[in-house]
C-alpha positions as CSV (number, residue, x, y, z in Angstrom):
1,M,0.0,0.0,-0.1
2,L,1.3,3.3,-1.0
3,R,1.4,6.0,1.7
4,R,0.8,9.6,0.4
5,P,2.7,12.5,1.9
6,A,0.9,15.1,4.0
7,F,2.2,17.9,1.9
8,V,3.8,18.5,-1.6
9,L,6.7,20.7,-1.8
10,A,6.6,23.0,-5.0
11,A,9.4,25.4,-5.9
12,T,9.2,28.3,-8.4
13,G,11.8,29.6,-10.6
14,L,12.5,32.2,-8.0
15,T,13.9,29.5,-5.8
16,T,11.1,30.2,-3.2
17,A,9.3,27.2,-1.8
18,L,5.7,27.0,-0.9
19,L,3.7,24.1,0.7
20,L,0.4,22.8,-0.9
21,P,-1.8,20.7,1.2
22,V,-2.8,17.4,-0.4
23,S,-6.3,16.1,0.0
24,A,-7.2,12.5,1.1
25,T,-7.3,11.5,-2.6
26,G,-3.8,12.7,-3.3
27,S,-4.5,15.9,-5.4
28,A,-3.1,19.2,-4.4
29,V,-5.4,21.8,-2.9
30,A,-5.3,25.2,-4.9
31,A,-4.6,27.6,-2.1
32,P,-0.9,27.8,-0.8
33,L,-0.3,27.8,2.9
34,L,2.7,30.2,2.6
35,T,2.7,33.4,0.8
36,A,5.6,35.7,0.2
37,V,6.2,38.9,-1.6
38,T,9.2,41.3,-2.2
39,C,8.8,44.6,-3.7
40,T,11.2,47.4,-4.7
41,G,10.5,51.0,-5.2
42,Q,10.9,54.6,-4.2
43,S,10.0,56.7,-1.2
44,Q,9.5,60.4,-1.3
45,I,10.2,61.9,2.0
46,S,9.3,65.7,2.8
47,Y,10.6,67.4,5.9
48,S,9.0,70.5,7.6
49,P,10.9,72.6,8.5
50,P,13.6,71.5,6.1
51,L,16.5,69.6,7.8
52,T,19.4,71.6,8.7
53,N,22.5,70.9,11.2
54,T,20.4,72.2,14.0
55,A,18.2,69.5,15.7
56,K,14.4,70.6,15.8
57,P,11.0,69.2,15.9
58,T,10.1,68.2,12.5
59,A,7.0,66.9,10.6
60,I,7.7,64.2,8.1
61,T,5.5,63.1,5.3
62,A,6.5,59.9,3.3
63,H,4.9,58.5,0.1
64,G,6.0,55.3,-1.3
65,D,5.5,53.4,-4.6
66,F,6.5,49.8,-5.0
67,G,6.4,47.7,-8.3
68,A,4.8,49.0,-11.6
69,L,4.0,52.3,-9.9
70,A,7.7,53.0,-9.1
71,S,10.3,53.8,-11.6
72,P,12.1,51.5,-11.6
73,G,10.5,48.9,-9.2
74,L,9.3,45.4,-9.0
75,C,7.0,43.2,-7.0
76,L,7.7,39.4,-7.0
77,G,5.3,37.1,-5.2
78,V,4.7,33.6,-4.3
79,G,1.1,32.6,-3.6
80,T,-0.1,36.0,-4.6
81,S,-0.9,38.1,-7.7
82,V,0.3,41.5,-6.3
83,T,2.3,43.6,-8.8
84,S,2.4,46.9,-7.1
85,A,1.6,49.0,-4.0
86,H,1.8,52.4,-2.5
87,Y,1.5,54.1,1.0
88,D,1.2,57.5,2.5
89,E,2.2,58.4,6.2
90,S,2.8,61.4,8.3
91,F,4.6,61.5,11.6
92,S,6.8,63.8,13.6
93,N,10.2,63.6,15.1
94,P,10.9,65.8,18.3
95,S,14.6,66.3,17.3
96,Q,15.5,65.8,13.7
97,S,18.5,67.2,11.8
98,C,20.8,66.4,8.9
99,S,23.0,64.4,11.3
100,S,20.4,63.1,13.8
101,G,22.3,59.9,14.7
102,I,20.2,57.0,15.9
103,A,16.6,57.3,16.5
104,T,13.7,54.7,17.2
105,Q,10.2,55.2,16.3
106,S,6.9,53.2,16.0
107,G,4.1,53.8,13.7
108,T,1.6,52.1,11.3
109,R,1.6,52.1,7.5
110,V,-1.1,51.0,5.2
111,F,0.0,49.6,2.0
112,T,-2.6,49.6,-0.9
113,W,-2.0,46.9,-3.4
114,N,-2.7,47.0,-7.2
115,D,-6.1,45.4,-6.8
116,G,-7.4,47.7,-4.1
117,Q,-6.9,45.5,-1.1
118,T,-4.9,46.8,1.8
119,S,-2.2,45.6,4.3
120,T,-1.9,47.2,7.7
121,F,1.6,47.4,9.0
122,P,2.3,48.3,12.5
123,Y,6.1,48.7,12.8
124,T,9.1,49.7,15.0
125,T,11.9,51.6,13.3
126,T,15.5,51.7,13.9
127,L,17.1,54.7,12.0
128,T,21.0,55.0,11.7
129,S,22.7,58.0,10.2
130,I,26.3,57.9,9.4
131,G,28.0,60.5,7.5
132,G,24.7,62.0,6.4
133,Q,23.4,58.8,4.9
134,S,20.6,57.1,6.8
135,A,19.1,53.6,6.6
136,S,15.8,52.8,8.3
137,V,14.6,49.3,9.1
138,R,11.0,49.1,9.8
139,T,9.9,45.6,11.2
140,G,6.6,44.2,12.4
141,T,3.7,41.9,11.6
142,I,0.9,42.5,9.1
143,S,-2.1,43.1,11.5
144,A,-5.1,43.3,9.0
145,G,-6.0,42.8,5.4
146,R,-4.0,41.0,2.8
147,F,-1.1,39.0,4.3
148,A,-2.5,39.4,7.9
149,G,-0.2,37.4,10.3
150,L,2.9,37.6,8.2
151,A,6.1,39.2,9.2
152,A,7.0,42.2,7.3
153,E,10.3,44.4,7.0
154,Q,10.9,47.6,5.0
155,I,14.3,49.0,4.4
156,T,14.7,52.5,3.1
157,I,18.1,54.0,2.2
158,V,18.2,57.7,2.4
159,P,20.9,59.2,0.2
160,S,23.7,61.4,1.7
161,L,22.4,64.9,2.3
162,D,24.2,68.0,0.8
163,P,26.3,69.4,3.6
164,L,25.9,73.0,2.1
165,A,22.3,72.7,2.0
166,C,22.4,71.3,5.6
167,D,24.5,74.3,6.7
168,G,22.1,76.8,4.7
169,D,18.4,76.7,3.9
170,G,18.1,73.1,4.6
171,I,16.7,69.9,2.9
172,A,13.0,69.8,2.3
173,H,12.7,66.6,0.3
174,T,14.6,63.4,-0.4
175,T,14.0,60.4,-2.8
176,S,15.0,57.1,-1.5
177,R,15.2,53.6,-2.6
178,T,13.1,51.1,-0.5
179,T,12.4,47.4,-0.3
180,L,9.4,45.7,1.3
181,S,9.4,42.0,2.1
182,I,6.4,40.2,3.6
183,G,6.3,36.5,4.3
184,P,7.7,33.8,6.4
């Protein structure tokens, strides 16, 4: 008597694996148990007042585009048909400057996907600034909507800021590369 395995392992050309449950008759069930998506894109960040070398309370507005919305950008998924997403978020930092050093913040972003579905992403951020260039890593778990319950991470690299502008009128806007990964 042949014993059928409980799961069938399928791999995509992206070398990402997903598990498909098998019915009692041995046929694969259509819906995957694991879903993963990785998107690249751009983040437009505005600072008010503009960043200078003097730390001060600053209102920050971020708008991001992933995948087909970004130029260039790409969304690759396993177990999902998403191709692009965007988000808008506003928050404030009580002490922001061109060389703020390390800061931590929490917040929530809502990603709107190309089919209109959303993913709510409560996160904690670690921001590190070295020599005028900043890297922020936002980590958390999708709490509602598409991909609910899956871990998520967004990494944004802010380019080095112009030291002459930081010493003068300041930096009011930056454009950054960003990557979003959701999944196990």
